[in-house]
N, CA and C of each residue as an Amber inpcrd file, in Angstrom:
protein
   249
 102.1010000  95.2470000  91.8010000 102.3920000  95.9500000  93.0390000
 103.7800000  96.6660000  92.8840000 103.8210000  98.0750000  93.1010000
 104.8110000  98.8040000  92.6510000 105.4070000  99.2420000  94.2260000
 106.8890000  99.5170000  94.2760000 107.3250000 100.2370000  95.5440000
 108.4700000 101.0230000  94.9820000 108.5010000 102.1270000  95.6080000
 109.5800000 103.2330000  95.3920000 110.8450000 103.0290000  96.0830000
 112.0260000 102.9050000  95.5860000 113.0590000 102.6630000  96.3750000
 113.6920000 104.2000000  96.7200000 113.9100000 105.0020000  95.6670000
 114.5320000 106.2270000  96.1180000 114.1210000 107.1720000  94.9130000
 114.4190000 108.5900000  95.2730000 113.9400000 109.7130000  94.2130000
 115.3420000 110.4380000  94.2850000 115.8150000 111.0980000  93.0840000
 116.7650000 112.0590000  93.1830000 116.5890000 113.1330000  91.7500000
 117.0160000 114.2830000  92.0550000 116.7400000 115.2770000  91.1840000
 117.7200000 115.3010000  90.2510000 117.3470000 115.5530000  89.0500000
 118.1890000 115.3780000  87.6180000 118.9060000 116.7660000  87.5630000
 120.0160000 116.9220000  88.1690000 120.7160000 118.1370000  88.1330000
 119.8330000 119.4890000  88.8270000 119.9440000 120.5400000  88.0150000
 119.0050000 121.6240000  88.5990000 117.8240000 121.8740000  87.8170000
 117.3810000 120.8640000  87.3530000 116.0230000 120.8410000  86.5420000
 114.9410000 120.7570000  87.2790000 113.7520000 120.7510000  86.7660000
 112.5930000 120.4480000  87.3730000 112.0230000 118.9620000  87.3550000
 112.9670000 118.2540000  87.1610000 112.6030000 116.8720000  87.0820000
 113.2450000 115.7580000  87.9000000 112.3870000 115.0770000  88.5740000
 113.0830000 114.0680000  89.3630000 113.1490000 112.6800000  88.7780000
 114.0220000 111.7200000  89.2830000 114.1270000 110.3880000  88.6510000
 113.7910000 109.4970000  89.7980000 112.7890000 108.6910000  89.6360000
 112.0880000 107.9420000  90.6330000 112.5650000 106.4460000  90.2600000
 113.2600000 105.7060000  91.3800000 113.6660000 104.4830000  90.9890000
 112.8570000 103.4650000  91.9040000 112.2880000 102.4330000  91.3810000
 111.6600000 101.5420000  92.0610000 111.4070000  99.9660000  91.7320000
 110.4440000  99.2600000  92.2030000 110.4890000  98.0890000  91.9120000
 109.1430000  97.4340000  91.6040000 108.9390000  96.6960000  90.5250000
 107.5860000  96.1490000  90.1370000 107.5820000  94.8110000  90.6080000
 107.1550000  94.4000000  91.7080000 106.9940000  93.2140000  92.2730000
 106.4710000  91.9760000  91.5500000 105.3230000  92.4170000  90.6970000
 104.5350000  91.4900000  89.9320000 105.5900000  91.0280000  88.8080000
 106.2030000  91.8500000  87.9690000 107.1160000  91.5850000  86.9910000
 108.5490000  91.2150000  87.3870000 108.9460000  91.3960000  88.8180000
 110.1980000  91.3910000  89.2670000 111.2910000  92.0950000  88.5320000
 110.8930000  93.3540000  88.2780000 111.8250000  94.1780000  87.5350000
 111.8860000  95.3530000  88.2170000 112.8690000  96.2260000  88.1040000
 113.2730000  97.6090000  88.4710000 112.5910000  98.4800000  87.3740000
 111.9420000  99.7000000  87.8370000 111.7360000 100.7090000  87.0100000
 112.3620000 101.8580000  87.3300000 112.4560000 102.7240000  86.3910000
 113.0220000 104.2860000  86.5840000 111.9220000 105.1910000  85.6090000
 111.4120000 106.0990000  86.2340000 110.6530000 107.2070000  85.6020000
 111.1900000 108.5010000  86.0020000 110.9540000 109.4430000  84.9730000
 111.1940000 110.8300000  85.2750000 109.6850000 111.5830000  85.5590000
 109.7780000 112.1690000  86.7270000 108.5720000 112.9710000  87.0460000
 108.8440000 114.5580000  87.1650000 107.8110000 115.1380000  86.5630000
 107.9210000 116.6840000  86.5590000 107.6460000 117.2030000  87.9220000
 108.5250000 117.8120000  88.7380000 108.4370000 118.4650000  89.8200000
 108.9230000 120.0060000  90.2110000 108.3790000 120.8690000  89.6010000
 108.6690000 122.0130000  89.6920000 108.5660000 122.6830000  91.1640000
 109.4570000 123.1310000  91.8480000 109.3550000 123.7320000  93.3320000
 108.9270000 122.5720000  94.0970000 109.5080000 121.4830000  94.0840000
 109.2930000 120.2930000  94.8440000 107.7840000 120.0780000  94.9720000
 107.0800000 119.9340000  93.7650000 105.7200000 119.7950000  93.8280000
 105.4020000 118.7600000  92.5690000 105.5370000 117.4190000  92.7880000
 105.3710000 116.5150000  91.6860000 103.8660000 116.4280000  91.0940000
 104.1290000 116.5340000  89.7170000 102.9190000 116.4420000  88.9860000
 102.8680000 115.1330000  88.1830000 102.1910000 114.2380000  88.9180000
 102.1370000 112.9740000  88.5680000 101.4540000 112.5860000  87.4100000
 100.6310000 113.5480000  86.7560000  99.7640000 113.5170000  85.3970000
 100.4850000 114.1340000  84.2490000 101.6260000 114.7630000  84.5530000
 102.4310000 115.4330000  83.4760000 103.4660000 114.4640000  82.6780000
 103.0220000 114.1850000  81.5010000 103.6850000 113.4230000  80.5400000
 103.9950000 112.0030000  81.2190000 102.8930000 111.3300000  81.7820000
 103.1420000 110.1380000  82.2800000 102.1430000 109.0240000  81.6520000
 101.3480000 109.4510000  80.7300000 100.3750000 108.7480000  80.0010000
 100.9100000 107.4940000  79.4870000 102.0650000 107.3180000  78.9910000
 102.6590000 106.2020000  78.4120000 103.2570000 105.2250000  79.4990000
 103.2350000 105.5900000  80.9140000 103.4390000 104.5800000  81.9300000
 102.3010000 103.7730000  82.1570000 102.6110000 102.5780000  82.8860000
 101.4660000 101.8060000  83.1790000 100.4430000 102.4360000  84.1080000
  99.1960000 102.2220000  83.8540000  98.1690000 103.1410000  84.8220000
  98.4070000 102.7590000  86.4180000  98.5430000 101.5330000  86.6270000
  98.8650000 101.2690000  87.9320000 100.0690000 101.9260000  88.5940000
 101.0930000 102.0520000  87.9440000 102.2260000 102.9060000  88.3350000
 101.9150000 104.2410000  88.5900000 101.0580000 104.9220000  87.6170000
 100.6670000 106.2120000  87.8480000  99.9030000 106.4800000  89.0140000
  99.1020000 105.4830000  89.3040000  98.2610000 105.7210000  90.4070000
  98.8640000 105.3350000  91.8010000 100.0360000 104.6150000  91.7780000
 100.7700000 104.4730000  92.8120000 101.6530000 105.8620000  93.0570000
 102.0920000 106.5580000  92.1370000 102.8040000 107.6490000  92.3260000
 102.0070000 108.6280000  92.7550000 100.7460000 108.8980000  92.3310000
  99.6580000 109.7700000  92.9030000  99.6380000 109.4670000  94.4960000
  99.4100000 108.2540000  94.6780000  99.2000000 107.8850000  96.2610000
 100.4780000 108.3220000  96.9990000 101.7090000 108.2540000  96.4710000
 103.0280000 108.4400000  97.1610000 103.4220000 109.9150000  96.9750000
 102.5090000 110.7110000  96.2550000 102.9950000 112.1700000  96.0000000
 103.5640000 112.9540000  97.1860000 102.7050000 112.9280000  98.1000000
 103.0390000 113.6800000  99.3610000 104.3040000 113.2670000  99.9270000
 104.5890000 111.9840000 100.1040000 105.9850000 111.3600000 100.3390000
 106.9590000 111.7290000  99.6650000 106.9520000 111.8210000  98.3680000
 107.8700000 112.2790000  97.4320000 108.0710000 113.8030000  97.5710000
 106.9980000 114.5920000  97.6830000 107.2680000 115.9560000  97.9770000
 107.9800000 116.2920000  99.1320000 107.7810000 115.7080000 100.2200000
 108.4120000 115.8360000 101.4860000 109.7920000 115.2740000 101.6360000
 110.2270000 114.5140000 100.6200000 111.6140000 114.1110000 100.5240000
 111.7090000 112.6000000 101.4540000 110.6770000 112.0330000 101.6960000
 110.7850000 110.6110000 102.2550000 111.6230000 109.7000000 101.2850000
 111.4990000 109.8230000 100.2420000 112.2340000 108.9050000  99.2610000
 113.6510000 109.4510000  98.6110000 114.0400000 110.4170000  99.2290000
 115.2140000 111.0710000  98.7470000 116.2890000 110.0100000  98.9070000
 117.2890000 109.9260000  97.8780000 118.2890000 109.3080000  97.8560000
 119.2590000 109.4390000  98.9800000 119.3880000 110.6650000  99.5150000
 120.1200000 111.0320000 100.7490000 119.6940000 110.3080000 101.8600000
 118.6450000 109.6340000 102.0410000 118.0350000 108.9250000 103.2060000
 117.9970000 107.3900000 103.1820000 118.3940000 107.1390000 101.7650000
 118.2330000 105.5940000 101.3030000 119.3660000 104.8260000 102.0230000
 119.1690000 103.8340000 102.4710000 120.0880000 102.7580000 103.0450000
 119.9750000 101.4870000 102.6320000 120.9080000 100.7770000 102.0350000
 120.7250000  99.4560000 101.5320000 121.3090000  98.5080000 102.6660000
 120.6330000  97.5770000 102.7680000 121.1840000  96.4090000 103.9650000
 121.2580000  95.2140000 103.2500000 122.3550000  94.6930000 103.4280000
 122.9210000  93.4030000 102.9290000 122.7510000  92.3860000 103.9000000
 122.2470000  91.1320000 103.7830000 121.9280000  90.2560000 104.7280000
 122.9150000  89.1250000 104.3110000 123.6830000  88.5770000 105.2480000
 124.6950000  87.3830000 105.1360000 123.9940000  86.2160000 106.1280000
 124.2590000  85.0240000 105.8910000 124.1590000  84.0430000 106.4050000
 125.2890000  83.4680000 107.0370000 125.3660000  83.2620000 108.3630000
 126.4450000  82.6820000 109.1250000 126.3950000  81.3070000 109.1700000
 127.2200000  80.6320000 108.9870000 127.2490000  79.0710000 109.1000000
 127.7610000  78.7240000 110.5300000
């Protein structure tokens, strides 16, 4: 099970860096995605990624394109226990 945390553009290039979590392996992942003109191409140079991850990226393509996962909207919440 994969979950995207945030996405950011790599400089002024046509590539995005997608950071997320693999909840099965309990590990973070980072993948580069080709996205000319804010239109992610999830099949472009992703054949070496796990198939389940590529399928997840395809399902989330519209949200990525719309900026839903943009790092500028990402907020980390820290939880503390009070005694």
